[in-house]
Each structure stands twice: as C-alpha cells, then as structure tokens.
C-alpha positions as CSV (number, residue, x, y, z in Angstrom):
1,D,7.6,6.2,22.2
2,L,5.6,5.5,25.8
3,A,8.5,7.4,27.0
4,S,8.1,10.4,24.9
5,D,4.1,11.0,26.1
6,K,2.4,12.7,28.4
7,R,1.5,11.1,32.0
8,M,-2.1,10.9,30.9
9,T,-1.4,9.5,27.8
10,R,0.5,6.9,28.9
11,V,-1.9,6.2,31.9
12,V,-4.9,6.1,28.8
13,I,-3.2,3.8,27.0
14,R,-2.2,1.2,29.8
15,L,-5.8,1.6,30.6
16,N,-6.9,1.2,27.0
17,A,-4.4,-2.1,26.9
18,M,-5.8,-3.7,30.3
19,F,-10.0,-3.3,28.7
20,S,-8.8,-4.8,25.0
21,T,-10.3,-7.7,25.6
22,Q,-13.6,-6.5,25.9
23,P,-14.4,-5.3,22.3
24,V,-14.9,-7.2,19.3
25,C,-12.0,-6.4,17.7
26,V,-9.3,-3.2,17.9
27,L,-8.8,-1.8,14.8
28,Y,-6.1,-0.4,13.7
29,A,-4.9,1.5,9.9
30,S,-1.9,0.4,10.3
31,Q,0.3,-2.8,10.4
32,L,3.0,-1.5,12.5
33,S,0.4,0.9,14.1
34,A,-0.9,-3.2,15.5
35,S,2.1,-5.2,16.2
36,Q,3.4,-2.2,18.6
37,H,-0.3,-2.1,20.7
38,E,0.1,-5.7,20.9
39,D,3.6,-4.8,22.7
40,Y,2.4,-2.3,24.8
41,G,-0.6,-5.1,25.9
42,F,-3.3,-4.9,23.5
43,C,-5.0,-8.0,23.2
44,K,-3.9,-9.5,19.6
45,A,-6.4,-11.7,19.6
46,R,-8.9,-8.6,19.1
47,T,-6.5,-6.9,15.9
48,V,-8.1,-6.4,12.7
49,V,-6.2,-3.9,10.2
50,I,-7.9,-1.9,7.6
51,P,-5.5,0.7,5.8
52,N,-6.4,3.9,4.7
53,G,-8.8,4.0,1.6
54,Y,-8.6,6.9,-1.2
55,D,-10.6,8.4,-4.3
56,T,-8.7,7.7,-7.2
57,S,-10.7,9.5,-9.7
58,V,-9.8,12.5,-7.6
59,M,-6.0,12.4,-6.7
60,R,-4.8,11.3,-10.4
61,P,-2.0,12.4,-12.6
62,D,-3.3,15.8,-14.3
63,P,-0.4,17.5,-16.6
64,E,-2.6,20.8,-17.0
65,A,-2.2,21.0,-13.1
66,R,1.3,20.0,-13.2
67,A,2.2,22.9,-15.9
68,R,0.4,25.4,-14.0
69,I,1.6,24.8,-10.6
70,R,5.4,24.5,-11.6
71,R,4.6,28.2,-13.4
72,E,3.1,29.4,-10.0
73,L,6.6,27.0,-8.6
74,D,8.7,29.1,-11.4
75,V,10.5,26.3,-12.5
76,S,10.9,24.9,-15.8
77,D,9.6,21.5,-16.8
78,D,13.1,20.0,-16.7
79,C,14.0,21.0,-13.4
80,I,13.7,18.5,-10.6
81,V,11.1,19.2,-8.1
82,I,11.2,17.4,-4.5
83,G,7.8,18.0,-3.0
84,M,7.1,17.0,1.6
85,V,3.4,17.7,1.9
86,A,3.6,17.8,5.4
87,R,2.9,20.2,8.7
88,V,5.8,21.2,10.4
89,H,6.5,18.8,13.3
90,P,9.7,17.6,15.1
91,T,8.2,13.9,14.0
92,K,8.2,15.2,10.0
93,D,11.8,15.7,10.5
94,H,12.1,19.1,8.1
95,G,15.8,18.9,8.8
96,N,15.9,16.0,7.7
97,F,14.3,16.8,4.4
98,L,16.8,20.2,4.2
99,Y,20.0,18.5,5.0
100,A,19.0,16.2,1.9
101,A,18.1,19.1,-0.1
102,R,21.5,21.1,0.4
103,Q,23.3,17.7,-0.4
104,F,21.1,16.5,-3.6
105,R,21.8,20.3,-4.5
106,D,25.6,19.8,-5.2
107,G,24.8,17.7,-8.0
108,H,21.9,18.8,-9.2
109,P,22.5,22.4,-8.9
110,D,19.0,23.7,-10.8
111,S,16.8,21.5,-8.1
112,V,13.6,22.9,-6.3
113,F,12.0,21.8,-3.0
114,V,8.3,22.4,-1.9
115,L,7.5,22.8,1.5
116,V,3.3,22.4,2.1
117,G,1.4,22.1,4.9
118,D,0.9,24.5,8.4
119,G,4.2,26.0,9.6
120,A,5.6,25.7,5.8
121,T,5.5,29.4,5.7
122,A,8.2,31.9,5.4
123,D,7.5,33.8,8.6
124,N,8.7,30.1,10.1
125,T,11.3,31.5,11.9
126,E,12.9,28.1,12.9
127,L,12.6,26.7,9.3
128,A,13.8,29.9,7.4
129,S,16.5,30.1,9.6
130,L,17.5,26.9,8.4
131,I,17.2,27.2,4.6
132,D,18.8,30.1,5.3
133,S,22.1,28.2,6.7
134,L,22.2,25.8,4.3
135,Q,21.6,28.6,1.5
136,L,18.6,27.1,0.3
137,Q,18.0,30.4,-0.4
138,G,16.3,30.3,-3.9
139,H,15.7,26.6,-3.9
140,V,12.9,25.8,-1.7
141,R,9.6,27.2,-1.9
142,L,7.6,27.2,0.8
143,L,3.8,26.9,0.6
144,G,2.1,26.5,4.0
145,R,-1.1,25.1,4.0
146,R,-3.0,24.7,0.3
147,A,-6.5,23.3,-0.1
148,D,-5.1,22.0,-4.1
149,I,-2.7,19.2,-2.6
150,R,-3.4,16.7,-5.8
151,E,-2.8,19.3,-7.7
152,I,0.2,20.3,-6.1
153,N,1.6,16.4,-6.2
154,A,0.8,16.6,-9.7
155,A,3.9,19.3,-9.7
156,F,6.4,16.5,-8.4
157,D,8.6,14.9,-9.9
158,I,9.7,13.4,-6.6
159,A,7.7,13.1,-3.1
160,T,9.2,12.3,-0.2
161,L,8.3,11.5,3.5
162,A,11.5,12.6,5.4
163,S,9.6,11.7,8.9
164,R,11.2,9.8,11.9
165,G,7.8,8.4,12.9
166,E,4.4,7.5,10.8
167,A,2.1,4.6,10.8
168,F,-0.2,4.9,7.5
169,P,1.4,8.1,6.1
170,N,-1.9,9.7,4.2
171,A,1.1,11.8,2.1
172,V,2.8,8.9,0.7
173,A,-0.2,7.1,-1.0
174,E,-1.8,10.3,-1.9
175,A,1.2,11.0,-4.2
176,M,1.6,7.5,-5.3
177,A,-2.5,8.2,-6.2
178,C,-1.1,11.6,-8.5
179,G,1.3,8.7,-10.6
180,V,4.6,10.8,-8.6
181,P,7.1,7.7,-7.2
182,C,7.7,8.2,-4.0
183,V,11.4,8.2,-1.9
184,A,10.2,7.9,2.0
185,T,11.6,6.8,5.2
186,N,11.4,3.4,6.8
187,V,8.6,4.2,8.8
188,G,4.7,2.8,10.0
189,D,4.1,0.8,6.8
190,V,5.6,3.0,4.2
191,P,7.2,-0.5,2.8
192,I,4.1,-1.9,2.3
193,I,2.8,1.0,1.0
194,V,5.7,1.6,-1.4
195,A,6.8,-2.0,-2.2
196,D,8.9,-1.8,-5.4
197,T,7.2,1.4,-6.8
198,G,9.7,3.8,-5.0
199,V,12.5,4.1,-2.9
200,V,12.5,3.3,1.1
201,V,15.3,5.1,3.4
202,P,16.3,4.8,6.7
203,P,14.9,7.7,9.1
204,R,16.9,10.7,10.4
205,D,19.2,9.9,7.2
206,P,19.9,13.0,5.1
207,A,22.7,11.1,3.1
208,A,20.1,8.2,2.2
209,L,17.5,10.3,1.6
210,S,19.5,12.9,-1.0
211,E,20.7,8.9,-2.7
212,G,17.3,8.0,-2.6
213,W,16.3,11.2,-4.8
214,S,19.2,10.6,-7.0
215,A,18.6,7.1,-8.1
216,I,14.8,8.2,-9.5
217,A,16.4,11.5,-10.7
218,A,19.0,9.8,-12.8
219,M,16.2,8.1,-14.3
220,A,14.8,9.2,-17.7
221,P,11.6,11.3,-17.7
222,R,9.6,8.4,-19.5
223,D,11.1,5.6,-17.3
224,R,10.0,8.3,-14.1
225,R,6.8,8.5,-15.4
226,S,6.4,4.5,-15.7
227,L,7.6,4.5,-12.3
228,G,4.5,6.8,-10.8
229,A,2.4,5.0,-13.3
230,R,3.2,1.8,-11.4
231,A,3.2,3.7,-7.9
232,R,-0.5,4.6,-9.1
233,H,-1.5,1.2,-10.1
234,R,-0.3,-0.1,-6.5
235,I,-2.9,2.4,-4.5
236,V,-5.2,1.9,-7.4
237,S,-5.0,-2.1,-7.0
238,N,-4.9,-2.4,-2.4
239,Y,-5.9,1.4,-1.2
240,T,-9.0,2.7,-2.7
241,G,-12.0,4.2,-1.1
242,S,-14.0,1.8,-1.9
243,L,-11.9,-1.1,-0.9
244,R,-11.7,0.2,2.7
245,A,-15.3,0.5,2.4
246,R,-15.9,-3.1,1.4
247,R,-13.2,-4.1,3.9
248,Y,-15.4,-2.4,7.1
249,A,-18.7,-4.2,5.6
250,E,-17.4,-7.3,5.5
251,L,-15.8,-6.9,9.1
252,Y,-18.9,-5.6,10.2
253,S,-21.1,-8.5,9.0
254,S,-18.9,-11.2,10.1
255,I,-19.7,-9.7,13.7
256,V,-23.5,-9.9,12.9
257,R,-23.2,-13.3,12.0
258,E,-20.9,-14.3,15.7
259,R,-23.5,-12.8,16.6
C-alpha cells in the first residue's frame, strides 16, 4: 500500500517503475508481488518470478526434536500445540492470532499457543497485556528469537500465519517442509504454496482462523500427520533450494544466449 509508505519509499518505487524497462528482467520471489508492482507501473514484459527455496534435508520432520521441545514447553504429547514464527510487527498481526486463540481455547481448553520471533517475549508489555486481557495466561508460550526453528516447527501440530500482508512467507514453507500442516491467511502467495495441504483463511478474521485450526484439530493424529506429509511433499516437489538454483541458472543462461 503506497499510501502507508514513507515519502522517500514512494519516490523510489515510482522511479524504479519508470526505469523498469531498462534491465533485462525484473525478478520477484512472489507472483502477487509481481502483479502488484506491475499495477504500480513496473514493466510487465520484464517480469520473472523465481520463488524461494529451502534445504529440505535440514527442514524436515524430527520426532526426537518434537519430544524435546514439547518437554521444554511443558506440554503433553496429546496436547494441541499451535505455533507462529514471526517477529512482532503490525503486519504479522499477533492480535489476530491471539483473538483466534481465545476463541479456539473455548472448545479446546488444553491447547497451547507458541509465539516465536523478535518481540515475542514476556517483557513486551503490549503483547503481555493482550494475553492477560484475553485470559490466555498459562496457554501461551513466548519464546522470542530462536535459532532452532526446525526443531520448534517439529513440535507444532498446526503452524500458523496470521499476517495481514506478505509476499512469499518463509515461515509457512519451512513449517510445511517440517511436515506440519498450516492454517494461514490469504496473503501473498500463500494459496499457491499451501494449496490443498492446509487451510487458507481471510486476513484480519480471528473467527475464520480459529475455525481453520478447529478443522485440523478435529482430525485423528494419524490424519494430521498424513496432511503434514503432503505439505512436506509439496515443498520438496516445488520449493527446494536446488530447484531455485536451477531456475536462476536457466535464467542467466537464457540472458547469455540472447546477448
């Protein structure tokens, strides 16, 4: 939304649009980003989309890590753990997540919600106040910045994106690579990434987010694992680091041939 950007940012975007016919291509990681920039005046004929890629030999299911992290979180194996990896920022919409958690907890009193990322700590007074006002004390774990995201993802039963805006959200693809089904807001390329391996809901709609969680929580554990396996297969088939590297190599080769 250009109206919400700083004046200099708007100037730079407009200048880039003016000069976008000059490079051989304009490269995007997200199909939605490409269409949005084209709407701002970027040259459509120069558009190339190469999505992000992931090392799926590292980002993978890990039963041992699942057990270890859940011990750290003090949750039992049969407890539904819903997690979100995102820095605390208005775009990430932690309020949407927490209001959905309040609704979900009414039907799932033993559920636990995990927030990971910069600002997701107990000393964040605004976040802590919202958790208290929603009476979620004891149900939310605030882990802050962590380096062991793969292991934490493995501990989730459901991974979530609550954002009101994204391009190509790494948190969704990484959770899927770890074999975790996702409930994510319909922003950026989320519908393309998730496809039929999870649930996509409207942004800024806690009720819809809670209902998405409920749909997956209602599955038998074996069926949730099967859905998670399908999610991982989608990442392995479409979004690996090696595929991304090959797409870049093909792009550069085609440029050289044209020259």
